[in-house]
Structure formats: structure tokens, C-alpha cells
PAZAPA-4460 file (N, C-alpha, C; in steps of 0.05 Angstrom, whole numbers, plus 32768, in hexadecimal, padded with zeros to 4 digits):
% residues 308
    n_x    n_y    n_z   ca_x   ca_y   ca_z    c_x    c_y    c_z   seq   type   mol
   8589   98F9   9338   859D   9905   9326   859E   98F3   930E     1      M     A
   859A   98DC   9311   859C   98C8   92F9   8581   98C4   92E6     2      S     A
   856E   98CB   92F4   8551   98CD   92E6   8552   98E6   92D6     3      Q     A
   855C   98FA   92DD   8560   9910   92C8   856E   9909   92B3     4      V     A
   858F   98FF   92BA   8597   9901   92A1   858F   98E8   9292     5      L     A
   857E   98D5   9297   8574   98C5   9286   855B   98C5   927D     6      D     A
   854D   98DF   9281   8539   98EC   9275   853C   98E8   9253     7      T     A
   8531   98E3   9240   8534   98E4   9228   8525   98FF   9221     8      P     A
   853F   990C   920C   852F   992F   9207   851E   9927   91F9     9      P     A
   850F   9942   91FE   84F3   9943   91F5   84F6   994B   91D4    10      Q     A
   84DB   9942   91C7   84E5   9944   91A6   84CD   995A   91A1    11      T     A
   84D5   9974   9198   84C2   9988   9191   84B1   997E   9185    12      P     A
   8498   9988   918C   847F   9981   917C   847B   998D   915B    13      A     A
   8478   997A   914C   846E   9986   912F   845B   9992   912C    14      A     A
   8460   99AB   9119   844F   99BF   9115   8436   99AE   9106    15      P     A
   8421   99B8   910B   840B   99B3   9101   8409   99AF   90E3    16      P     A
   83FA   99A2   90D9   83FA   9994   90C1   83F3   99AB   90A6    17      A     A
   83E2   99BE   90B6   83D6   99D4   90AB   83E9   99E6   90A6    18      S     A
   83FD   99EB   90BC   840C   99FF   90B8   8419   9A03   9099    19      A     A
   8421   99F3   9094   8437   99F1   9078   841E   99FE   9061    20      D     A
   8403   99EC   9062   83F7   99F4   9057   83EC   9A17   9056    21      H     A
   83EC   9A1D   9065   83E7   9A37   9074   83FC   9A4D   9069    22      D     A
   8412   9A48   906C   842D   9A58   905B   842C   9A56   9047    23      L     A
   8421   9A3C   9037   841F   9A3C   9014   8406   9A4B   900A    24      A     A
   83F3   9A4B   901D   83DF   9A61   9010   83E4   9A79   9013    25      A     A
   83F0   9A7F   9026   83F4   9AA2   9032   840E   9AAC   9018    26      L     A
   8423   9A99   9010   8434   9A9B   8FFE   8426   9AA3   8FDF    27      A     A
   8417   9A90   8FDD   8405   9A8F   8FC2   83F2   9AA9   8FC1    28      A     A
   83E7   9AAC   8FD8   83D5   9AC8   8FDB   83E1   9AE3   8FD5    29      R     A
   8400   9AE5   8FDB   840B   9AFB   8FD6   8423   9AFE   8FBC    30      H     A
   841D   9AE3   8FAE   8429   9AE1   8F96   8446   9AD3   8F97    31      G     A
   844C   9ACB   8FAF   846D   9ABF   8FAE   8469   9AA3   8FA9    32      L     A
   8480   9AA0   8FA3   847F   9A88   8F94   84A0   9A7E   8F99    33      S     A
   84A7   9A61   8F94   84C6   9A57   8F9C   84D9   9A66   8F89    34      V     A
   84F4   9A70   8F97   8505   9A78   8F8A   850C   9A5F   8F72    35      S     A
   8510   9A6A   8F5C   851F   9A61   8F48   850C   9A45   8F3E    36      G     A
   84F1   9A47   8F3D   84E4   9A2E   8F39   84DC   9A30   8F24    37      A     A
   84DB   9A1E   8F13   84DA   9A10   8EFB   84B7   9A1D   8EF5    38      R     A
   84AF   9A2C   8EE0   8496   9A2F   8EDB   8485   9A18   8EC9    39      P     A
   846B   9A21   8EC2   8461   9A0C   8EAE   8476   9A11   8E90    40      S     A
   846A   99FA   8E82   8475   9A00   8E6A   846C   9A19   8E57    41      L     A
   844C   9A1A   8E57   8443   9A2E   8E4A   844E   9A49   8E59    42      P     A
   844D   9A4A   8E75   8458   9A61   8E7F   847A   9A65   8E78    43      E     A
   8484   9A5D   8E77   84A3   9A5B   8E73   84A1   9A65   8E4E    44      Y     A
   848B   9A58   8E40   848F   9A6A   8E2A   848A   9A81   8E2B    45      V     A
   846E   9A8E   8E3F   846D   9AA4   8E3A   8483   9ABD   8E45    46      R     A
   848D   9AB3   8E54   84A4   9ABE   8E64   84BF   9AC6   8E4D    47      Q     A
   84C6   9AAE   8E43   84D4   9AB0   8E2B   84D2   9ACC   8E17    48      L     A
   84B0   9AC6   8E0C   84A9   9ADB   8DF4   84AA   9AF9   8E07    49      W     A
   84AA   9AF9   8E1D   84AA   9B12   8E2D   84C4   9B20   8E2A    50      A     A
   84D7   9B0D   8E2C   84F0   9B14   8E27   8506   9B17   8E0F    51      R     A
   84EF   9B1A   8DF7   84FA   9B0F   8DE7   8508   9B28   8DD9    52      R     A
   850B   9B41   8DE5   8517   9B56   8DE0   8537   9B51   8DED    53      H     A
   8533   9B49   8DFF   854A   9B42   8E10   855C   9B31   8E00    54      F     A
   8551   9B19   8DF9   8560   9B07   8DE1   856A   9B10   8DCA    55      I     A
   855D   9B25   8DBD   8568   9B2A   8DAA   857D   9B42   8DAA    56      T     A
   857A   9B53   8DC2   858D   9B66   8DCF   85A7   9B5C   8DD4    57      A     A
   85A6   9B46   8DE6   85BD   9B37   8DED   85C4   9B24   8DD4    58      F     A
   85C0   9B20   8DC5   85C6   9B15   8DAA   85D3   9B27   8D99    59      A     A
   85CF   9B40   8D90   85DC   9B58   8D82   85F1   9B5F   8D94    60      T     A
   85F2   9B61   8DB1   860B   9B69   8DBD   861C   9B51   8DBC    61      A     A
   861B   9B38   8DBD   862B   9B26   8DC0   863A   9B2F   8DA3    62      K     A
   862D   9B2C   8D92   8634   9B2E   8D79   8645   9B47   8D6F    63      L     A
   8640   9B59   8D75   864E   9B71   8D78   866D   9B74   8D87    64      T     A
   8668   9B6A   8D9D   867C   9B5D   8DAD   8692   9B4F   8DAA    65      A     A
   868D   9B40   8D93   869F   9B21   8D91   86B3   9B2A   8D87    66      Q     A
   86B9   9B38   8D6F   86D1   9B43   8D63   86D5   9B62   8D66    67      Y     A
   86CB   9B6D   8D80   86D0   9B8B   8D8A   86F1   9B8D   8D88    68      S     A
   8701   9B77   8D95   871E   9B78   8D97   872F   9B7B   8D7D    69      Q     A
   8721   9B6E   8D6B   8734   9B67   8D54   8732   9B87   8D3D    70      A     A
   8749   9B89   8D30   874C   9B9D   8D1F   8737   9BA0   8D09    71      K     A
   8736   9B85   8D04   871D   9B87   8CEA   8704   9B88   8CF8    72      L     A
   86FC   9B81   8D0B   86DC   9B85   8D1B   86D1   9B6B   8D0B    73      G     A
   86B9   9B76   8CFD   86A6   9B67   8CFA   86A7   9B5D   8CE1    74      Q     A
   86B7   9B61   8CD5   86CB   9B54   8CBA   86CE   9B34   8CB7    75      V     A
   86D8   9B2E   8CD7   86DA   9B19   8CDD   86C8   9B06   8CD9    76      W     A
   86A8   9B10   8CDC   8694   9AF8   8CD9   868E   9AEF   8CBF    77      Q     A
   869E   9AFD   8CAD   869B   9AFA   8C8E   86B4   9AE7   8C8A    78      V     A
   86CC   9AEC   8C92   86E5   9AE0   8C8D   86ED   9ACB   8C9B    79      M     A
   86E5   9AC1   8CB0   86E4   9AAB   8CBC   86D9   9A93   8CAF    80      T     A
   86C0   9A98   8CA4   86BC   9A7E   8C95   86C7   9A7D   8C76    81      P     A
   86CB   9A95   8C6E   86DA   9A92   8C4D   86F3   9A83   8C5B    82      L     A
   8709   9A91   8C64   8721   9A87   8C6B   871F   9A60   8C74    83      L     A
   8709   9A58   8C7F   8702   9A3F   8C82   86FD   9A31   8C65    84      N     A
   86EC   9A44   8C54   86E3   9A2C   8C3D   86FE   9A33   8C2D    85      A     A
   870D   9A4A   8C2B   8729   9A46   8C20   8738   9A31   8C26    86      A     A
   8738   9A29   8C41   8749   9A15   8C4E   873E   99F7   8C3F    87      V     A
   871F   99FA   8C40   8715   99DB   8C3A   8714   99DE   8C1A    88      Y     A
   8719   99EC   8C0B   8718   99EF   8BEF   8738   99DF   8BEC    89      Y     A
   8746   99E9   8BF6   8763   99DB   8BEC   8766   99C2   8BF9    90      F     A
   875F   99B8   8C11   8762   999C   8C15   8750   998C   8C0A    91      I     A
   8737   9993   8C0A   8724   9981   8BFC   8721   9983   8BE9    92      F     A
   871C   999A   8BDC   8719   99A5   8BBC   872C   999B   8BAC    93      G     A
   8746   99A1   8BB7   875D   99A2   8B9F   876A   9989   8BA9    94      V     A
   8778   9982   8BC3   878A   996A   8BCA   8779   9950   8BC7    95      L     A
   8759   995B   8BD0   874C   9937   8BD4   8745   9937   8BC1    96      L     A
   8738   9949   8BAE   872B   994D   8B8C   870F   9945   8B95    97      G     A
   86FF   9953   8BAF   86DE   9952   8BB2   86CF   9960   8B9F    98      T     A
   86E4   9973   8B95   86D4   998E   8B81   86CD   997B   8B68    99      K     A
   86DB   9962   8B58   86CF   995F   8B42   86B4   9954   8B43   100      H     A
   86A5   9950   8B28   868B   994E   8B2B   867B   995C   8B3C   101      G     A
   867C   9977   8B46   866F   9988   8B4F   866A   999D   8B49   102      V     A
   865B   99A4   8B35   8656   99C1   8B2F   865A   99D7   8B43   103      P     A
   8663   99F1   8B35   8667   9A04   8B4B   8672   99FE   8B68   104      D     A
   8688   99F3   8B68   8694   99E6   8B79   8694   99F9   8B92   105      Y     A
   86A4   9A13   8B87   86A0   9A27   8B9E   868B   9A2F   8BAA   106      I     A
   8675   9A3E   8B98   865E   9A39   8BA4   8654   9A28   8BBE   107      P     A
   8657   9A0D   8BB1   864C   99F4   8BBC   8656   99F3   8BDC   108      F     A
   8676   99FA   8BDC   8684   99FB   8BF1   8684   9A11   8C06   109      L     A
   8682   9A23   8C01   867C   9A3E   8C0C   865C   9A39   8C15   110      V     A
   8655   9A34   8C0D   8635   9A35   8C19   8632   9A1B   8C30   111      T     A
   863E   9A01   8C29   863B   99F3   8C3D   8650   9A00   8C52   112      G     A
   8666   9A0B   8C4B   867B   9A13   8C67   8669   9A31   8C76   113      V     A
   8658   9A38   8C6E   864D   9A55   8C7B   8635   9A46   8C88   114      F     A
   8621   9A2F   8C7D   8608   9A21   8C86   8614   9A14   8CA8   115      I     A
   8625   9A04   8C9A   862E   99F6   8CB5   863E   9A0D   8CCB   116      W     A
   864B   9A1A   8CBE   8655   9A2F   8CD9   8642   9A35   8CEC   117      T     A
   8624   9A3D   8CDA   8611   9A46   8CEF   8608   9A32   8D02   118      F     A
   8609   9A1D   8CFB   85FF   99FD   8D0C   8619   99FD   8D22   119      T     A
   862E   99F8   8D1B   8645   99F9   8D2D   8647   9A0C   8D46   120      Q     A
   864C   9A28   8D39   864C   9A39   8D4F   8632   9A41   8D5E   121      S     A
   861B   9A36   8D55   85FD   9A3D   8D65   8609   9A20   8D7C   122      S     A
   860C   9A03   8D75   860A   99F1   8D88   8629   99FF   8DA1   123      I     A
   8638   99FE   8D94   8654   9A0B   8DA2   8647   9A1E   8DBB   124      M     A
   8641   9A39   8DB0   863A   9A4D   8DBC   8621   9A42   8DD6   125      A     A
   860E   9A32   8DCD   85F8   9A1F   8DDD   8607   9A0F   8DF5   126      G     A
   861A   9A00   8DE8   8624   99F3   8E04   8633   9A05   8E18   127      T     A
   863A   9A1C   8E16   8643   9A2A   8E23   8632   9A46   8E36   128      R     A
   8617   9A3C   8E2C   860B   9A5A   8E2F   8605   9A5A   8E4D   129      A     A
   8603   9A44   8E5E   85FB   9A43   8E77   860E   9A45   8E84   130      I     A
   8627   9A31   8E7B   863D   9A31   8E8E   8652   9A46   8E8A   131      S     A
   864E   9A59   8E75   865F   9A6A   8E6F   8657   9A8B   8E76   132      G     A
   8636   9A88   8E87   862D   9A99   8E93   8618   9A98   8EA9   133      N     A
   862F   9A90   8EBE   8622   9A86   8ED0   861A   9AA5   8EE4   134      L     A
   862B   9ABB   8EE6   862B   9AD2   8EF1   860C   9ADE   8EE8   135      G     A
   8606   9AD9   8ECF   85F0   9AE8   8EC8   85D6   9AD0   8ECF   136      L     A
   85DF   9AB6   8ECE   85C6   9AA6   8ED6   85C1   9AA8   8EF1   137      V     A
   85DA   9AAE   8F06   85CF   9AAC   8F23   85C6   9ACD   8F2C   138      R     A
   85CB   9ADD   8F1E   85C7   9AF5   8F24   85AC   9B03   8F21   139      A     A
   85A2   9AF3   8F03   8585   9B00   8EFF   8576   9AED   8EF7   140      L     A
   8559   9AEE   8EFD   8542   9AD7   8EFA   8537   9AE1   8EDB   141      H     A
   8539   9ACA   8EC9   8532   9ACA   8EAB   8530   9AB3   8EAA   142      F     A
   851B   9AAB   8E8F   851C   9A8B   8E8A   853E   9A8C   8E7B   143      P     A
   8544   9A71   8E8A   855D   9A66   8E7B   8567   9A67   8E5D   144      R     A
   854B   9A5D   8E4F   8552   9A5F   8E34   8558   9A71   8E25   145      A     A
   8552   9A8D   8E31   8555   9A9E   8E25   8576   9AA1   8E1D   146      A     A
   8583   9A91   8E28   85A7   9A96   8E24   85B0   9A89   8E06   147      L     A
   85A8   9A68   8E01   85AD   9A5A   8DF4   859B   9A69   8DDD   148      P     A
   8582   9A6C   8DDF   8575   9A7D   8DC2   8583   9A95   8DBF   149      L     A
   8590   9AA5   8DCD   859C   9ABE   8DC2   85B4   9ABA   8DB9   150      S     A
   85C7   9AA4   8DC1   85DE   9A9B   8DB2   85DC   9A90   8D9A   151      F     A
   85C0   9A81   8D91   85B8   9A7C   8D79   85B1   9A92   8D65   152      C     A
   85A4   9AA3   8D6B   859F   9AB7   8D5D   85B4   9AC9   8D59   153      L     A
   85C9   9ACF   8D70   85D9   9ADD   8D64   85EE   9ACB   8D4F   154      Q     A
   85F1   9AB1   8D4E   8600   9AA8   8D33   85EE   9AA8   8D1B   155      Q     A
   85CE   9AAB   8D22   85C4   9AAD   8D07   85C4   9ACB   8CFC   156      L     A
   85C7   9ADA   8D09   85D4   9AFD   8D04   85EC   9AFE   8CF6   157      Q     A
   85FC   9AE8   8CFF   8617   9AE9   8CF9   8616   9ADC   8CDD   158      Q     A
   860F   9AC7   8CD8   8604   9AB9   8CB9   85F1   9AD5   8CA8   159      L     A
   85E0   9ADC   8CB4   85D6   9AEF   8C9E   85E8   9B0D   8C98   160      L     A
   85F5   9B0B   8CA6   8611   9B1E   8CA8   861E   9B19   8C96   161      F     A
   862B   9AFA   8C91   863A   9AEE   8C7F   862E   9AE8   8C61   162      S     A
   860F   9AE6   8C60   8609   9AE8   8C4B   860E   9AF1   8C31   163      M     A
   860C   9B07   8C3A   8617   9B21   8C24   862A   9B13   8C16   164      G     A
   864A   9B0F   8C2A   865A   9B03   8C1A   8655   9AEE   8BFF   165      A     A
   8640   9ADC   8C12   8637   9ABC   8C07   862D   9AC9   8BE3   166      L     A
   861F   9ADC   8BEB   8610   9AE0   8BD1   8628   9AEE   8BBF   167      V     A
   863D   9B01   8BC3   864D   9B09   8BB3   8661   9AF8   8BA0   168      V     A
   8662   9AE4   8BB8   8671   9ACB   8BAA   8660   9AB5   8B97   169      I     A
   8648   9AB5   8B98   8630   9AA6   8B8A   8636   9AB6   8B6F   170      L     A
   862B   9ACE   8B6B   8630   9AD8   8B57   8648   9AE3   8B48   171      L     A
   865F   9AE2   8B56   867C   9AE3   8B45   8682   9AC2   8B3D   172      C     A
   8677   9AB0   8B41   8674   9A96   8B3E   865D   9A90   8B29   173      F     A
   8655   9AA8   8B1A   863A   9A9F   8B08   8621   9A94   8B0C   174      G     A
   861C   9A8F   8B2A   8601   9A84   8B39   85EB   9A9D   8B32   175      V     A
   85DC   9A99   8B20   85C6   9AB1   8B24   85B3   9AAB   8B36   176      P     A
   85A9   9ACE   8B3B   8594   9ACB   8B4F   8578   9ABC   8B41   177      V     A
   856D   9AB3   8B57   8557   9AA7   8B4C   853D   9AA6   8B66   178      G     A
   8525   9A9F   8B5B   8512   9AA3   8B72   8513   9A89   8B82   179      V     A
   8529   9A78   8B78   852B   9A5C   8B93   853B   9A6E   8BAC   180      S     A
   854E   9A7D   8BAB   8553   9A8F   8BC0   853E   9A99   8BD7   181      W     A
   852B   9A8E   8BCF   8513   9A9F   8BEA   8515   9A81   8BF8   182      L     A
   851D   9A6C   8BEA   8518   9A54   8BFE   852F   9A53   8C12   183      L     A
   8540   9A67   8C16   854F   9A5F   8C27   854D   9A6E   8C43   184      A     A
   8531   9A7F   8C44   8522   9A86   8C5B   8519   9A6E   8C6B   185      L     A
   8504   9A62   8C5F   84FE   9A4F   8C67   8510   9A36   8C7A   186      P     A
   8523   9A35   8C66   853B   9A20   8C68   854E   9A2A   8C89   187      A     A
   8558   9A46   8C87   8561   9A55   8C9F   854D   9A53   8CB8   188      L     A
   8537   9A53   8CB3   8524   9A53   8CC7   851C   9A36   8CD8   189      F     A
   8520   9A2A   8CC5   8520   9A01   8CD0   8540   9A05   8CDD   190      L     A
   8550   9A0A   8CCC   856F   9A01   8CD6   8573   9A15   8CEF   191      Q     A
   856D   9A2B   8CF5   856B   9A3E   8D0C   8556   9A33   8D26   192      F     A
   8543   9A1E   8D22   852D   9A0F   8D33   8542   99F7   8D3B   193      T     A
   854E   99E9   8D2B   8562   99D3   8D33   8574   99DB   8D40   194      F     A
   8586   99F4   8D3D   859D   99F5   8D4A   8595   9A05   8D64   195      N     A
   8579   9A0E   8D69   8577   9A1B   8D82   856F   99FB   8D95   196      A     A
   855E   99EC   8D88   8556   99D1   8D9E   8573   99C2   8DA0   197      G     A
   8587   99C2   8D90   8598   99BA   8D9A   85AF   99C8   8DAA   198      V     A
   85AD   99D5   8DA6   85BF   99EC   8DB6   85B4   99ED   8DDA   199      S     A
   8598   99E8   8DD1   8593   99F2   8DF5   8594   99CC   8E00   200      M     A
   8596   99B7   8DEC   8597   999E   8DF9   85BA   99A6   8E06   201      V     A
   85C9   99AE   8DF2   85E0   99B2   8E03   85E4   99C6   8E14   202      M     A
   85D7   99D5   8E1B   85D8   99EE   8E33   85D5   99DB   8E48   203      A     A
   85C3   99D0   8E44   85BB   99C0   8E63   85D8   99AA   8E67   204      R     A
   85DF   999A   8E54   85F4   9988   8E5A   8607   9996   8E5E   205      M     A
   8606   99A9   8E53   8628   99BA   8E5B   862B   99CD   8E77   206      G     A
   8610   99D1   8E7C   860D   99DF   8E98   8612   99C6   8EB5   207      A     A
   860A   99AE   8EA7   860C   999D   8EBD   862B   998E   8EBA   208      K     A
   863A   998C   8E9F   8658   9980   8E9F   865F   9997   8E8B   209      T     A
   8672   99AD   8E96   867A   99BB   8E87   868F   99B3   8E71   210      P     A
   8696   9998   8E7A   86B0   998E   8E68   86A4   998A   8E4F   211      D     A
   868E   998A   8E49   8684   9981   8E38   868E   9994   8E23   212      I     A
   868F   99B0   8E26   8697   99C9   8E0E   86AE   99BE   8E05   213      A     A
   86C5   99AD   8E10   86DF   99A4   8E0C   86DC   9993   8DF4   214      Q     A
   86CC   9980   8DFA   86BE   996A   8DE9   86B5   9974   8DCB   215      L     A
   86A4   9983   8DC3   8692   998C   8DB8   86A2   9991   8D9F   216      M     A
   86B9   99A0   8D9C   86C6   99A4   8D81   86CA   998B   8D76   217      P     A
   86D6   9979   8D83   86D3   9960   8D73   86C0   994E   8D63   218      F     A
   86A5   9953   8D78   8690   9944   8D6C   8688   9956   8D50   219      V     A
   868B   996C   8D56   8683   9982   8D43   8691   997E   8D24   220      L     A
   86AA   9983   8D27   86B8   9979   8D12   86B5   995B   8D06   221      R     A
   86B1   9949   8D1A   86AC   9930   8D0A   8690   9933   8CFC   222      T     A
   867F   9940   8D0B   8661   9948   8CFD   866B   9955   8CDE   223      W     A
   867E   9969   8CDA   867A   9979   8CCA   8680   9967   8CAF   224      M     A
   8693   994F   8CBD   869F   9942   8C9E   8690   9932   8C94   225      Y     A
   867D   992A   8CA7   8668   9917   8C93   864E   9929   8C8C   226      V     A
   8648   9940   8C8A   8636   9952   8C86   8634   995B   8C6D   227      S     A
   864B   9951   8C56   864D   9958   8C3F   8652   997B   8C39   228      G     A
   865E   998A   8C4F   8665   99A5   8C4C   8680   99A8   8C32   229      V     A
   868F   9999   8C32   86A5   9996   8C1E   86A5   9984   8C05   230      M     A
   8692   9970   8C09   868D   995E   8BF8   8671   9957   8BEF   231      W     A
   8666   994F   8BD9   864B   9945   8BD5   8640   9926   8BDD   232      S     A
   8631   992A   8BEB   8622   990C   8BF9   8613   9900   8BDB   233      I     A
   8607   9915   8BCA   85FB   9906   8BB4   860C   98F6   8BA3   234      D     A
   8621   9901   8B9D   8640   98EF   8B93   8642   98D7   8B96   235      K     A
   8647   98D9   8BBB   864E   98C2   8BCA   863A   98AF   8BC5   236      L     A
   861F   98B7   8BC6   8606   98A0   8BC9   8607   9891   8BB0   237      A     A
   8613   98A3   8B9B   8618   9896   8B78   8620   9877   8B75   238      Q     A
   8639   987A   8B8E   864E   9861   8B8D   8642   9850   8B9E   239      K     A
   8654   9835   8B97   8640   9819   8BA1   8655   9816   8BBE   240      D     A
   8670   9828   8BC5   8678   9821   8BD6   8670   981D   8BF1   241      S     A
   8657   9825   8BF9   864F   9831   8C12   8635   9829   8C18   242      L     A
   8632   9817   8C28   860F   980D   8C2B   85FA   981C   8C29   243      P     A
   85E4   981A   8C1F   85CF   9829   8C1B   85CE   983C   8C32   244      H     A
   85CA   982D   8C49   85C4   9834   8C60   85D3   9850   8C6E   245      V     A
   85ED   9854   8C63   85FD   9865   8C6F   85FB   987A   8C59   246      V     A
   85F4   9877   8C3E   85EF   9891   8C33   85D4   989B   8C3B   247      T     A
   85C0   9889   8C3F   85A6   989A   8C4C   85A8   98A7   8C62   248      V     A
   85BC   9899   8C76   85B7   98A9   8C90   85CF   98C3   8C89   249      A     A
   85E4   98C8   8C78   85F5   98DC   8C6F   85E6   98EA   8C65   250      L     A
   85CE   98ED   8C53   85BB   98FD   8C42   85A9   9908   8C5D   251      A     A
   859D   98F7   8C6D   858E   9904   8C82   8595   990F   8C9A   252      A     A
   85B2   9915   8C9E   85BA   991D   8CAC   85BA   993B   8CAD   253      N     A
   85AE   9943   8CCC   859F   9960   8CC8   85AD   9977   8CBF   254      P     A
   85CA   9978   8CC1   85D8   998B   8CB9   85DA   9988   8C99   255      A     A
   85E2   996F   8C8E   85E2   996D   8C71   85C5   9976   8C61   256      A     A
   85AB   996F   8C70   8596   9976   8C70   8595   9999   8C64   257      V     A
   8596   99A4   8C7A   8596   99C4   8C78   85B2   99D0   8C66   258      Y     A
   85C2   99C0   8C60   85D6   99CD   8C4C   85D1   99C6   8C33   259      I     A
   85C9   99B1   8C28   85BD   99AF   8C11   859D   99BB   8C0C   260      D     A
   8593   99C2   8C20   857B   99D4   8C18   8583   99F0   8C11   261      L     A
   8598   99FA   8C23   85A3   9A16   8C17   85B2   9A10   8BFD   262      M     A
   85C4   99FF   8BF6   85CB   99FF   8BDB   85B6   99FD   8BCB   263      R     A
   859E   99EC   8BD2   8589   99EC   8BB4   857F   9A04   8BB3   264      F     A
   8578   9A0F   8BCB   856C   9A2C   8BCA   8581   9A43   8BB4   265      A     A
   859C   9A43   8BBD   85B0   9A58   8BB8   85BE   9A51   8B93   266      L     A
   85BC   9A37   8B8F   85CE   9A2B   8B80   85C4   9A23   8B6D   267      I     A
   85C2   9A2D   8B53   85AE   9A24   8B3D   85BC   9A08   8B31   268      D     A
   85CB   9A06   8B33   85D9   99EC   8B2A   85D8   99D3   8B3F   269      S     A
   85CF   99D6   8B58   85C7   99C0   8B6D   85AC   99BF   8B6A   270      F     A
   85A4   99A2   8B61   8585   999C   8B57   857A   998E   8B68   271      H     A
   8561   998D   8B66   854D   997C   8B80   8550   9961   8B85   272      A     A
   8560   9959   8B68   8565   993B   8B6F   857F   9935   8B7D   273      S     A
   858D   9949   8B80   85A3   9942   8B94   8597   9944   8BB2   274      Q     A
   857E   994B   8BB4   8574   994E   8BCB   856E   9931   8BDE   275      L     A
   856A   9931   8BF4   8562   9910   8BFF   853C   9912   8BFB   276      P     A
   8533   9901   8BF8   8516   98FD   8BF4   850B   990D   8C0A   277      A     A
   84F3   991B   8C06   84E0   9925   8C1E   84EE   9939   8C2D   278      H     A
   8504   9948   8C1F   851E   9957   8C32   850A   996D   8C3B   279      V     A
   84F8   997A   8C38   84ED   9991   8C48   84DF   9980   8C62   280      W     A
   84D2   9967   8C5C   84C5   995B   8C73   84DB   9956   8C85   281      A     A
   84F1   994E   8C7D   8509   9945   8C8C   8516   995E   8C9A   282      L     A
   8516   9978   8C88   8521   998B   8C99   850E   9992   8CB4   283      A     A
   84F3   999C   8CAA   84DE   999E   8CBC   84E1   9986   8CD9   284      A     A
   84E0   996F   8CD3   84E2   995D   8CE8   84FA   9962   8CFA   285      G     A
   8512   9964   8CEC   852C   996C   8CFC   8523   997F   8D11   286      W     A
   851F   999B   8D06   8513   99B0   8D19   84FF   99AE   8D2A   287      A     A
   84E8   999B   8D25   84D9   9994   8D3A   84E2   998D   8D4E   288      L     A
   84ED   9972   8D48   84F7   995E   8D5C   850E   9975   8D71   289      V     A
   8524   997C   8D64   8535   998D   8D6D   852D   99A1   8D83   290      A     A
   851E   99B3   8D71   850F   99C6   8D7C   8501   99C8   8D95   291      G     A
   84EB   99BA   8D92   84D5   99B5   8DAB   84E8   999A   8DBC   292      V     A
   84F3   9984   8DB0   84FD   996E   8DCD   8518   998A   8DD5   293      G     A
   8526   9995   8DCD   853B   99A5   8DD6   8534   99BC   8DEC   294      G     A
   851E   99C6   8DEA   850E   99D8   8DFA   8507   99D0   8E0C   295      F     A
   84F5   99B8   8E09   84EB   99A5   8E26   8500   999C   8E34   296      I     A
   8516   9992   8E29   852B   9984   8E37   8534   99A1   8E47   297      Y     A
   8540   99B2   8E3B   8547   99C8   8E52   8538   99D1   8E63   298      F     A
   8521   99D8   8E5A   850F   99E1   8E72   8509   99D0   8E88   299      W     A
   8509   99B1   8E83   8509   999E   8E98   8525   99A3   8EB1   300      K     A
   8538   99AF   8EAB   854A   99BA   8EBA   854B   99DE   8EC1   301      A     A
   8538   99E1   8EBB   853C   9A08   8EC6   853F   9A06   8EE0   302      E     A
   8537   9A03   8EF3   8542   9A08   8F0D   8554   9A01   8F18   303      E     A
   856C   99E7   8F05   8584   99E9   8F12   859C   99F2   8F0A   304      T     A
   8591   99FF   8EF6   85AE   9A13   8EE7   85B3   9A2D   8EF5   305      Y     A
   85CA   9A2E   8EFB   85DE   9A40   8F0D   85DF   9A3A   8F25   306      G     A
   85D5   9A1F   8F32   85DA   9A15   8F49   85ED   9A01   8F4F   307      R     A
   85F4   99FF   8F68   860A   99EE   8F69   862D   99FB   8F60   308      G     A
***
């Protein structure tokens, strides 16, 4: 009896090493793959391109639904940045006197507010792109980068809708239509690329730590104040009160670069001398670093979204 009790339990025989290989080969032969596995980068890009119609339709639907409960509806797409511009004009332009020495200050300010709002809204929407759409992420299989991209496209659509009001303001304050207005197109393309890259970075961070969405308004508000939205970086750079490295950093700030490019394109009194050196190379560099780097950073965590 003691011999029976003392006999150690038998260890099950390990399956032959070739069994796993045979199962993997069988799955591959029938086109099966691990659920939620991250595809290669080229394949990921192809999947995104195949779903380009979903991205645009999702962006348009979100834009339409954004103000569906408001009585003024889509009018708020224009009214919100205009009201912000009115508040900033009173506080900064009138009370703090930042309008002095800045020609066409109202077109200068409104252009800055509209372009900054595009970046701000894109990044805020991107931060919640995954964490705010977990039901969609868990229910359907699609490249997750489609979500932050669609939110950035939504904000671009909203900006283009609002540009009509911006054009009216420019004309009302005597800013003439010029060939330079065509420069707004490449400037907006570079800004969209930059916004999309940063949004994908924030989408990954927000998916892992949703509390980041509560911190972002403070970060973005600080970024706005140093981006020359309400004041002229060029005027500040002419003073000796700040170290040269600070003024260079302010001028190279990506938000300020895209804002000043749009001012240069649309406002005839905003001259090339007010732009930082090599501004187009700077704008393209920020777009390339943020766009490509943000996309790769987001793709590397593709299989983790919606889990946990």
C-alpha cells in the first residue's frame, strides 16, 4: 500500500517537436493566422489604403453628428473659433496691447486661431481615438490607425468648412486675394501630416493610460501660448530681453511654423522676413518626423489595442 502511495505521478509525454510545426504549416496552408497579430509595415499600409473609404466616411459621419443636437447645427464649426478669436482679441489685443506694431492684427489673429484649432482638436481627438472607441475596436477587425487618421481628417474637413468665414474676414479687412493664397494648400498638407503623426502617438499613449486625456488640455493650452497665436514671434525676437536660443526655439515650434506659413500665404502684410529661416524645410521636416515616426510608433502596438 505504501509503495502505491509513494509512487510519483507520471509526467505526460511531451508532444513531438514536429507537432507544433505541422499545426503551423496546416494553418498557413489554409490561410489562417493568429487573431489580432500585427502585420508587417508594408501590409499594414496596404490594409489602411484598402479602407480609405471607411476612413473618409467615418470622418464625415463624425463631423455631421458633432453638432446634431445644437439648434444652430454646423454653424458652430465657424462660430466656435470666431468666438475664441473675439475673446483673445479683447484680452491680448486690447488689454495686453499685443496688437500694437502688428499690421492687419484681426486677420493675423483669426488666421492663427483657426490654424491652431486644427492642431489642437486633432491631437485631442487622437488622444481618445482608441480609448473612446473600444466597442468598435473590439468588435471589428481593421487597422487601428484608421481611427486617429479619421479624426484628423474630420478636423481638416471642419477647418476647410471654416475657411469660408476666414476668407470673408480677410476680404472685409482689406486683405486682397493673391497668388500666394495657393501656398495654403501645401502648408495645410504638411500640417495635416504633422497632426496625424502626433495624434497616432497620443492615441497609443491614451490607449494605455486614459488619464492622459485629462492632462492634454493643460499641455495644449501652454503650447498655444508659446506658438504666437495671439502675438507676433517676430516682434518678440527683435527685443533683447530674451536669449537668442529661446527666440529660435519659439520660431521653430511646429505649431508656430504652420501658423506663420498660413499667415504668409493669406495676409499680404505678413512678409517672408517674418518667417524663420528655411521655413519650408522646417515645416516638411516636422511633418516627416511626426508623420512617419508617429505611424511606426502606433503600428508597433497594433496587437495590444482593445485588450486588457
